[in-house]
N, CA, C and O atoms as a GROMACS GRO file, in nm:
protein
  440
    1VAL      N    1   0.084  -0.118   0.000
    1VAL     CA    2   0.000   0.000   0.000
    1VAL      C    3   0.089   0.124   0.000
    1VAL      O    4   0.204   0.120   0.042
    2LEU      N    5   0.031   0.235  -0.049
    2LEU     CA    6   0.105   0.361  -0.049
    2LEU      C    7   0.116   0.412   0.094
    2LEU      O    8   0.015   0.433   0.162
    3GLU      N    9   0.237   0.432   0.138
    3GLU     CA   10   0.260   0.483   0.273
    3GLU      C   11   0.287   0.633   0.270
    3GLU      O   12   0.244   0.706   0.360
    4GLU      N   13   0.359   0.679   0.167
    4GLU     CA   14   0.394   0.821   0.159
    4GLU      C   15   0.431   0.857   0.016
    4GLU      O   16   0.495   0.778  -0.055
    5VAL      N   17   0.390   0.977  -0.027
    5VAL     CA   18   0.435   1.032  -0.154
    5VAL      C   19   0.559   1.114  -0.125
    5VAL      O   20   0.556   1.202  -0.038
    6LEU      N   21   0.668   1.087  -0.195
    6LEU     CA   22   0.794   1.157  -0.174
    6LEU      C   23   0.809   1.267  -0.278
    6LEU      O   24   0.764   1.251  -0.391
    7GLY      N   25   0.872   1.378  -0.239
    7GLY     CA   26   0.889   1.485  -0.336
    7GLY      C   27   0.970   1.601  -0.282
    7GLY      O   28   1.028   1.594  -0.174
    8THR      N   29   0.972   1.707  -0.361
    8THR     CA   30   1.044   1.829  -0.325
    8THR      C   31   0.944   1.942  -0.311
    8THR      O   32   0.834   1.938  -0.366
    9ASP      N   33   0.984   2.045  -0.235
    9ASP     CA   34   0.896   2.160  -0.215
    9ASP      C   35   0.920   2.272  -0.315
    9ASP      O   36   0.827   2.343  -0.351
   10ASN      N   37   1.044   2.287  -0.361
   10ASN     CA   38   1.074   2.398  -0.452
   10ASN      C   39   1.168   2.352  -0.563
   10ASN      O   40   1.289   2.346  -0.541
   11PRO      N   41   1.118   2.320  -0.679
   11PRO     CA   42   0.976   2.325  -0.717
   11PRO      C   43   0.901   2.205  -0.660
   11PRO      O   44   0.958   2.099  -0.636
   12LYS      N   45   0.770   2.225  -0.639
   12LYS     CA   46   0.687   2.120  -0.583
   12LYS      C   47   0.670   2.010  -0.688
   12LYS      O   48   0.612   2.032  -0.794
   13SER      N   49   0.721   1.892  -0.657
   13SER     CA   50   0.710   1.782  -0.753
   13SER      C   51   0.722   1.648  -0.681
   13SER      O   52   0.778   1.638  -0.572
   14VAL      N   53   0.669   1.545  -0.746
   14VAL     CA   54   0.677   1.408  -0.695
   14VAL      C   55   0.808   1.346  -0.743
   14VAL      O   56   0.842   1.356  -0.861
   15THR      N   57   0.879   1.283  -0.652
   15THR     CA   58   1.004   1.214  -0.689
   15THR      C   59   0.997   1.064  -0.662
   15THR      O   60   1.082   0.988  -0.710
   16GLY      N   61   0.897   1.022  -0.587
   16GLY     CA   62   0.887   0.880  -0.557
   16GLY      C   63   0.770   0.848  -0.468
   16GLY      O   64   0.691   0.935  -0.430
   17ALA      N   65   0.759   0.720  -0.435
   17ALA     CA   66   0.653   0.673  -0.347
   17ALA      C   67   0.710   0.570  -0.251
   17ALA      O   68   0.792   0.487  -0.289
   18ARG      N   69   0.668   0.578  -0.127
   18ARG     CA   70   0.708   0.478  -0.027
   18ARG      C   71   0.593   0.379  -0.017
   18ARG      O   72   0.480   0.414   0.019
   19LEU      N   73   0.623   0.254  -0.049
   19LEU     CA   74   0.522   0.148  -0.048
   19LEU      C   75   0.547   0.053   0.067
   19LEU      O   76   0.662   0.023   0.101
   20LYS      N   77   0.439   0.005   0.128
   20LYS     CA   78   0.451  -0.089   0.239
   20LYS      C   79   0.390  -0.223   0.199
   20LYS      O   80   0.276  -0.229   0.153
   21ASN      N   81   0.467  -0.328   0.216
   21ASN     CA   82   0.419  -0.463   0.190
   21ASN      C   83   0.326  -0.501   0.306
   21ASN      O   84   0.370  -0.505   0.421
   22VAL      N   85   0.200  -0.530   0.276
   22VAL     CA   86   0.103  -0.559   0.382
   22VAL      C   87   0.122  -0.697   0.443
   22VAL      O   88   0.064  -0.728   0.548
   23ILE      N   89   0.203  -0.780   0.380
   23ILE     CA   90   0.227  -0.914   0.434
   23ILE      C   91   0.341  -0.914   0.534
   23ILE      O   92   0.328  -0.968   0.644
   24ASN      N   93   0.455  -0.852   0.496
   24ASN     CA   94   0.570  -0.856   0.586
   24ASN      C   95   0.601  -0.723   0.655
   24ASN      O   96   0.691  -0.716   0.739
   25GLY      N   97   0.528  -0.617   0.620
   25GLY     CA   98   0.546  -0.488   0.685
   25GLY      C   99   0.664  -0.406   0.638
   25GLY      O  100   0.684  -0.294   0.685
   26LYS      N  101   0.744  -0.458   0.545
   26LYS     CA  102   0.862  -0.386   0.496
   26LYS      C  103   0.820  -0.274   0.401
   26LYS      O  104   0.722  -0.287   0.328
   27THR      N  105   0.897  -0.165   0.405
   27THR     CA  106   0.871  -0.053   0.314
   27THR      C  107   0.980  -0.049   0.207
   27THR      O  108   1.092  -0.096   0.227
   28GLN      N  109   0.943   0.010   0.093
   28GLN     CA  110   1.035   0.022  -0.020
   28GLN      C  111   1.006   0.154  -0.089
   28GLN      O  112   0.890   0.187  -0.114
   29ASP      N  113   1.110   0.230  -0.121
   29ASP     CA  114   1.094   0.354  -0.196
   29ASP      C  115   1.108   0.324  -0.345
   29ASP      O  116   1.201   0.256  -0.388
   30VAL      N  117   1.014   0.377  -0.423
   30VAL     CA  118   1.013   0.357  -0.567
   30VAL      C  119   1.021   0.494  -0.634
   30VAL      O  120   0.942   0.583  -0.602
   31ASP      N  121   1.116   0.512  -0.726
   31ASP     CA  122   1.126   0.638  -0.801
   31ASP      C  123   1.009   0.649  -0.898
   31ASP      O  124   0.978   0.553  -0.970
   32CYS      N  125   0.945   0.765  -0.901
   32CYS     CA  126   0.838   0.791  -0.997
   32CYS      C  127   0.815   0.942  -1.005
   32CYS      O  128   0.865   1.017  -0.921
   33HIS      N  129   0.741   0.985  -1.104
   33HIS     CA  130   0.714   1.128  -1.124
   33HIS      C  131   0.567   1.163  -1.103
   33HIS      O  132   0.527   1.278  -1.123
   34GLY      N  133   0.487   1.065  -1.064
   34GLY     CA  134   0.346   1.090  -1.039
   34GLY      C  135   0.284   0.973  -0.966
   34GLY      O  136   0.336   0.862  -0.970
   35VAL      N  137   0.171   0.999  -0.900
   35VAL     CA  138   0.099   0.896  -0.826
   35VAL      C  139  -0.049   0.911  -0.857
   35VAL      O  140  -0.104   1.021  -0.847
   36PHE      N  141  -0.114   0.802  -0.894
   36PHE     CA  142  -0.257   0.802  -0.920
   36PHE      C  143  -0.324   0.715  -0.815
   36PHE      O  144  -0.285   0.600  -0.794
   37ILE      N  145  -0.423   0.770  -0.748
   37ILE     CA  146  -0.493   0.699  -0.642
   37ILE      C  147  -0.629   0.655  -0.696
   37ILE      O  148  -0.703   0.736  -0.752
   38ALA      N  149  -0.662   0.528  -0.679
   38ALA     CA  150  -0.793   0.477  -0.720
   38ALA      C  151  -0.862   0.422  -0.596
   38ALA      O  152  -0.800   0.359  -0.511
   39ILE      N  153  -0.992   0.447  -0.586
   39ILE     CA  154  -1.065   0.400  -0.469
   39ILE      C  155  -1.126   0.263  -0.493
   39ILE      O  156  -1.191   0.207  -0.404
   40GLY      N  157  -1.106   0.208  -0.609
   40GLY     CA  158  -1.160   0.076  -0.640
   40GLY      C  159  -1.218   0.073  -0.779
   40GLY      O  160  -1.232   0.176  -0.846
   41HIS      N  161  -1.251  -0.046  -0.822
   41HIS     CA  162  -1.302  -0.060  -0.958
   41HIS      C  163  -1.436  -0.131  -0.961
   41HIS      O  164  -1.473  -0.188  -1.064
   42LYS      N  165  -1.509  -0.128  -0.853
   42LYS     CA  166  -1.641  -0.189  -0.852
   42LYS      C  167  -1.743  -0.080  -0.884
   42LYS      O  168  -1.756   0.018  -0.810
   43PRO      N  169  -1.816  -0.096  -0.995
   43PRO     CA  170  -1.914   0.007  -1.030
   43PRO      C  171  -2.030   0.009  -0.930
   43PRO      O  172  -2.074  -0.096  -0.883
   44SER      N  173  -2.078   0.126  -0.900
   44SER     CA  174  -2.191   0.140  -0.807
   44SER      C  175  -2.321   0.138  -0.887
   44SER      O  176  -2.382   0.242  -0.910
   45THR      N  177  -2.362   0.020  -0.927
   45THR     CA  178  -2.479   0.007  -1.015
   45THR      C  179  -2.593  -0.072  -0.951
   45THR      O  180  -2.690  -0.105  -1.019
   46GLU      N  181  -2.583  -0.103  -0.823
   46GLU     CA  182  -2.686  -0.183  -0.756
   46GLU      C  183  -2.825  -0.122  -0.774
   46GLU      O  184  -2.924  -0.194  -0.782
   47LEU      N  185  -2.832   0.010  -0.781
   47LEU     CA  186  -2.958   0.082  -0.799
   47LEU      C  187  -3.031   0.037  -0.925
   47LEU      O  188  -3.154   0.043  -0.930
   48PHE      N  189  -2.957  -0.008  -1.026
   48PHE     CA  190  -3.017  -0.042  -1.155
   48PHE      C  191  -3.042  -0.191  -1.174
   48PHE      O  192  -3.083  -0.234  -1.282
   49ALA      N  193  -3.019  -0.271  -1.071
   49ALA     CA  194  -3.043  -0.415  -1.079
   49ALA      C  195  -3.187  -0.440  -1.121
   49ALA      O  196  -3.279  -0.374  -1.072
   50ASP      N  197  -3.207  -0.535  -1.210
   50ASP     CA  198  -3.339  -0.573  -1.261
   50ASP      C  199  -3.405  -0.463  -1.343
   50ASP      O  200  -3.523  -0.473  -1.376
   51GLN      N  201  -3.330  -0.356  -1.377
   51GLN     CA  202  -3.384  -0.250  -1.461
   51GLN      C  203  -3.301  -0.233  -1.588
   51GLN      O  204  -3.356  -0.220  -1.698
   52LEU      N  205  -3.169  -0.233  -1.573
   52LEU     CA  206  -3.079  -0.220  -1.687
   52LEU      C  207  -2.998  -0.348  -1.701
   52LEU      O  208  -2.963  -0.412  -1.602
   53GLU      N  209  -2.969  -0.384  -1.826
   53GLU     CA  210  -2.889  -0.504  -1.851
   53GLU      C  211  -2.748  -0.483  -1.796
   53GLU      O  212  -2.685  -0.379  -1.818
   54MET      N  213  -2.699  -0.585  -1.726
   54MET     CA  214  -2.565  -0.580  -1.667
   54MET      C  215  -2.486  -0.702  -1.708
   54MET      O  216  -2.542  -0.808  -1.738
   55LYS      N  217  -2.354  -0.685  -1.708
   55LYS     CA  218  -2.267  -0.800  -1.729
   55LYS      C  219  -2.198  -0.833  -1.598
   55LYS      O  220  -2.220  -0.766  -1.497
   56GLN      N  221  -2.116  -0.936  -1.600
   56GLN     CA  222  -2.048  -0.979  -1.478
   56GLN      C  223  -1.971  -0.862  -1.415
   56GLN      O  224  -1.908  -0.783  -1.486
   57GLY      N  225  -1.976  -0.852  -1.285
   57GLY     CA  226  -1.907  -0.746  -1.214
   57GLY      C  227  -1.995  -0.624  -1.191
   57GLY      O  228  -1.951  -0.528  -1.127
   58GLY      N  229  -2.119  -0.626  -1.242
   58GLY     CA  230  -2.210  -0.514  -1.222
   58GLY      C  231  -2.198  -0.401  -1.322
   58GLY      O  232  -2.258  -0.296  -1.304
   59TYR      N  233  -2.119  -0.421  -1.428
   59TYR     CA  234  -2.104  -0.316  -1.530
   59TYR      C  235  -2.227  -0.313  -1.619
   59TYR      O  236  -2.279  -0.418  -1.656
   60LEU      N  237  -2.274  -0.193  -1.655
   60LEU     CA  238  -2.390  -0.179  -1.740
   60LEU      C  239  -2.354  -0.209  -1.885
   60LEU      O  240  -2.245  -0.174  -1.931
   61VAL      N  241  -2.445  -0.275  -1.955
   61VAL     CA  242  -2.426  -0.309  -2.095
   61VAL      C  243  -2.481  -0.195  -2.181
   61VAL      O  244  -2.591  -0.146  -2.156
   62THR      N  245  -2.403  -0.154  -2.280
   62THR     CA  246  -2.448  -0.053  -2.376
   62THR      C  247  -2.442  -0.113  -2.516
   62THR      O  248  -2.373  -0.212  -2.541
   63ALA      N  249  -2.515  -0.050  -2.608
   63ALA     CA  250  -2.514  -0.093  -2.748
   63ALA      C  251  -2.373  -0.076  -2.804
   63ALA      O  252  -2.299   0.010  -2.758
   64PRO      N  253  -2.335  -0.158  -2.903
   64PRO     CA  254  -2.202  -0.144  -2.963
   64PRO      C  255  -2.177  -0.002  -3.015
   64PRO      O  256  -2.264   0.056  -3.080
   65ASP      N  257  -2.060   0.053  -2.987
   65ASP     CA  258  -2.022   0.188  -3.030
   65ASP      C  259  -2.122   0.294  -2.987
   65ASP      O  260  -2.146   0.390  -3.060
   66SER      N  261  -2.180   0.277  -2.870
   66SER     CA  262  -2.282   0.368  -2.820
   66SER      C  263  -2.281   0.367  -2.667
   66SER      O  264  -2.218   0.281  -2.605
   67THR      N  265  -2.350   0.464  -2.609
   67THR     CA  266  -2.370   0.466  -2.464
   67THR      C  267  -2.514   0.435  -2.428
   67THR      O  268  -2.552   0.443  -2.311
   68ALA      N  269  -2.596   0.399  -2.529
   68ALA     CA  270  -2.737   0.366  -2.506
   68ALA      C  271  -2.748   0.231  -2.434
   68ALA      O  272  -2.680   0.135  -2.469
   69THR      N  273  -2.835   0.226  -2.335
   69THR     CA  274  -2.860   0.102  -2.262
   69THR      C  275  -2.979   0.030  -2.325
   69THR      O  276  -3.029   0.072  -2.429
   70ASN      N  277  -3.025  -0.077  -2.262
   70ASN     CA  278  -3.141  -0.151  -2.311
   70ASN      C  279  -3.273  -0.080  -2.283
   70ASN      O  280  -3.378  -0.127  -2.326
   71VAL      N  281  -3.270   0.031  -2.213
   71VAL     CA  282  -3.391   0.110  -2.185
   71VAL      C  283  -3.383   0.239  -2.266
   71VAL      O  284  -3.288   0.316  -2.254
   72ALA      N  285  -3.484   0.262  -2.349
   72ALA     CA  286  -3.487   0.381  -2.435
   72ALA      C  287  -3.471   0.508  -2.352
   72ALA      O  288  -3.538   0.525  -2.250
   73GLY      N  289  -3.382   0.597  -2.395
   73GLY     CA  290  -3.362   0.724  -2.328
   73GLY      C  291  -3.266   0.719  -2.210
   73GLY      O  292  -3.241   0.821  -2.145
   74VAL      N  293  -3.212   0.601  -2.181
   74VAL     CA  294  -3.117   0.588  -2.070
   74VAL      C  295  -2.979   0.556  -2.128
   74VAL      O  296  -2.962   0.459  -2.202
   75TYR      N  297  -2.882   0.639  -2.093
   75TYR     CA  298  -2.746   0.626  -2.144
   75TYR      C  299  -2.651   0.604  -2.026
   75TYR      O  300  -2.677   0.653  -1.916
   76ALA      N  301  -2.544   0.533  -2.049
   76ALA     CA  302  -2.447   0.506  -1.943
   76ALA      C  303  -2.307   0.524  -1.997
   76ALA      O  304  -2.279   0.494  -2.113
   77ALA      N  305  -2.217   0.575  -1.913
   77ALA     CA  306  -2.080   0.601  -1.957
   77ALA      C  307  -1.984   0.592  -1.840
   77ALA      O  308  -2.024   0.600  -1.724
   78GLY      N  309  -1.859   0.575  -1.873
   78GLY     CA  310  -1.753   0.581  -1.772
   78GLY      C  311  -1.742   0.458  -1.687
   78GLY      O  312  -1.755   0.345  -1.735
   79ASP      N  313  -1.719   0.479  -1.558
   79ASP     CA  314  -1.688   0.370  -1.466
   79ASP      C  315  -1.798   0.265  -1.454
   79ASP      O  316  -1.769   0.151  -1.416
   80VAL      N  317  -1.922   0.299  -1.484
   80VAL     CA  318  -2.030   0.201  -1.472
   80VAL      C  319  -2.038   0.109  -1.594
   80VAL      O  320  -2.109   0.008  -1.590
   81THR      N  321  -1.967   0.142  -1.701
   81THR     CA  322  -1.970   0.059  -1.821
   81THR      C  323  -1.834   0.002  -1.860
   81THR      O  324  -1.827  -0.101  -1.926
   82ASP      N  325  -1.728   0.067  -1.821
   82ASP     CA  326  -1.593   0.034  -1.869
   82ASP      C  327  -1.523  -0.067  -1.779
   82ASP      O  328  -1.466  -0.031  -1.676
   83ASP      N  329  -1.527  -0.194  -1.819
   83ASP     CA  330  -1.458  -0.297  -1.741
   83ASP      C  331  -1.322  -0.332  -1.801
   83ASP      O  332  -1.256  -0.425  -1.755
   84LYS      N  333  -1.280  -0.256  -1.902
   84LYS     CA  334  -1.153  -0.285  -1.968
   84LYS      C  335  -1.044  -0.184  -1.931
   84LYS      O  336  -0.941  -0.222  -1.875
   85TYR      N  337  -1.067  -0.056  -1.960
   85TYR     CA  338  -0.962   0.045  -1.938
   85TYR      C  339  -0.968   0.106  -1.798
   85TYR      O  340  -0.864   0.124  -1.735
   86ARG      N  341  -1.088   0.138  -1.750
   86ARG     CA  342  -1.110   0.193  -1.616
   86ARG      C  343  -1.019   0.311  -1.584
   86ARG      O  344  -0.951   0.312  -1.481
   87GLN      N  345  -1.018   0.408  -1.671
   87GLN     CA  346  -0.934   0.526  -1.655
   87GLN      C  347  -1.021   0.652  -1.664
   87GLN      O  348  -1.123   0.652  -1.733
   88ALA      N  349  -0.980   0.757  -1.595
   88ALA     CA  350  -1.056   0.883  -1.597
   88ALA      C  351  -1.066   0.939  -1.738
   88ALA      O  352  -1.171   0.992  -1.775
   89VAL      N  353  -0.960   0.929  -1.816
   89VAL     CA  354  -0.962   0.986  -1.950
   89VAL      C  355  -1.063   0.914  -2.039
   89VAL      O  356  -1.130   0.978  -2.120
   90THR      N  357  -1.077   0.782  -2.027
   90THR     CA  358  -1.176   0.712  -2.108
   90THR      C  359  -1.317   0.741  -2.056
   90THR      O  360  -1.411   0.750  -2.135
   91ALA      N  361  -1.332   0.757  -1.925
   91ALA     CA  362  -1.463   0.793  -1.869
   91ALA      C  363  -1.507   0.929  -1.921
   91ALA      O  364  -1.624   0.948  -1.954
   92ALA      N  365  -1.414   1.024  -1.928
   92ALA     CA  366  -1.447   1.158  -1.980
   92ALA      C  367  -1.490   1.150  -2.125
   92ALA      O  368  -1.587   1.214  -2.166
   93GLY      N  369  -1.418   1.072  -2.204
   93GLY     CA  370  -1.453   1.056  -2.345
   93GLY      C  371  -1.590   0.993  -2.361
   93GLY      O  372  -1.669   1.034  -2.446
   94MET      N  373  -1.619   0.892  -2.279
   94MET     CA  374  -1.750   0.827  -2.285
   94MET      C  375  -1.860   0.922  -2.240
   94MET      O  376  -1.972   0.917  -2.293
   95GLY      N  377  -1.830   1.008  -2.145
   95GLY     CA  378  -1.928   1.109  -2.103
   95GLY      C  379  -1.962   1.203  -2.216
   95GLY      O  380  -2.078   1.240  -2.234
   96CYS      N  381  -1.862   1.240  -2.294
   96CYS     CA  382  -1.884   1.324  -2.411
   96CYS      C  383  -1.970   1.250  -2.514
   96CYS      O  384  -2.061   1.309  -2.572
   97MET      N  385  -1.941   1.122  -2.535
   97MET     CA  386  -2.021   1.041  -2.628
   97MET      C  387  -2.168   1.040  -2.584
   97MET      O  388  -2.258   1.059  -2.666
   98ALA      N  389  -2.191   1.018  -2.455
   98ALA     CA  390  -2.327   1.013  -2.403
   98ALA      C  391  -2.398   1.147  -2.424
   98ALA      O  392  -2.514   1.149  -2.465
   99ALA      N  393  -2.329   1.257  -2.397
   99ALA     CA  394  -2.389   1.390  -2.416
   99ALA      C  395  -2.428   1.412  -2.561
   99ALA      O  396  -2.536   1.464  -2.589
  100LEU      N  397  -2.342   1.373  -2.654
  100LEU     CA  398  -2.372   1.389  -2.796
  100LEU      C  399  -2.489   1.301  -2.838
  100LEU      O  400  -2.573   1.343  -2.917
  101GLU      N  401  -2.495   1.179  -2.786
  101GLU     CA  402  -2.606   1.090  -2.819
  101GLU      C  403  -2.738   1.143  -2.764
  101GLU      O  404  -2.841   1.134  -2.832
  102VAL      N  405  -2.737   1.196  -2.644
  102VAL     CA  406  -2.858   1.255  -2.586
  102VAL      C  407  -2.902   1.375  -2.668
  102VAL      O  408  -3.020   1.391  -2.697
  103GLU      N  409  -2.806   1.460  -2.707
  103GLU     CA  410  -2.837   1.577  -2.789
  103GLU      C  411  -2.903   1.535  -2.920
  103GLU      O  412  -3.002   1.596  -2.962
  104ARG      N  413  -2.850   1.433  -2.985
  104ARG     CA  414  -2.908   1.384  -3.111
  104ARG      C  415  -3.048   1.328  -3.088
  104ARG      O  416  -3.139   1.353  -3.168
  105ALA      N  417  -3.067   1.254  -2.980
  105ALA     CA  418  -3.198   1.196  -2.951
  105ALA      C  419  -3.302   1.304  -2.928
  105ALA      O  420  -3.415   1.293  -2.975
  106ILE      N  421  -3.265   1.410  -2.857
  106ILE     CA  422  -3.358   1.521  -2.833
  106ILE      C  423  -3.389   1.592  -2.964
  106ILE      O  424  -3.505   1.626  -2.989
  107ALA      N  425  -3.289   1.615  -3.047
  107ALA     CA  426  -3.309   1.682  -3.176
  107ALA      C  427  -3.403   1.601  -3.265
  107ALA      O  428  -3.484   1.659  -3.338
  108GLU      N  429  -3.393   1.470  -3.262
  108GLU     CA  430  -3.480   1.384  -3.343
  108GLU      C  431  -3.624   1.389  -3.296
  108GLU      O  432  -3.716   1.370  -3.376
  109GLU      N  433  -3.646   1.413  -3.167
  109GLU     CA  434  -3.781   1.420  -3.112
  109GLU      C  435  -3.850   1.552  -3.145
  109GLU      O  436  -3.973   1.559  -3.145
  110GLU      N  437  -3.772   1.656  -3.173
  110GLU     CA  438  -3.831   1.789  -3.196
  110GLU      C  439  -3.888   1.803  -3.334
  110GLU      O  440  -3.940   1.909  -3.368
   0.00000   0.00000   0.00000
């Protein structure tokens, strides 16, 4: 586990990370220039159980090359659908896709 982020104050920058082995308690310093913290990769989709199609792990299923779910007018993007990359940058891109798809759907209704 991450025990400490190592760095300098002037200029403020990351120079490494101190990691602790949870089995033997030993620490090790690793050189790096950045640290990304993730709180987990389990999507919070329990709310949609029995309403939206899900795949293993609780990820929502969307149409191919789309963010549309099995329920008309409901779109899903990011961490609730992405069981492959699970990165903020892909979640942001998928959010943009969903917004564009919603915009098109509204325009078609008008």
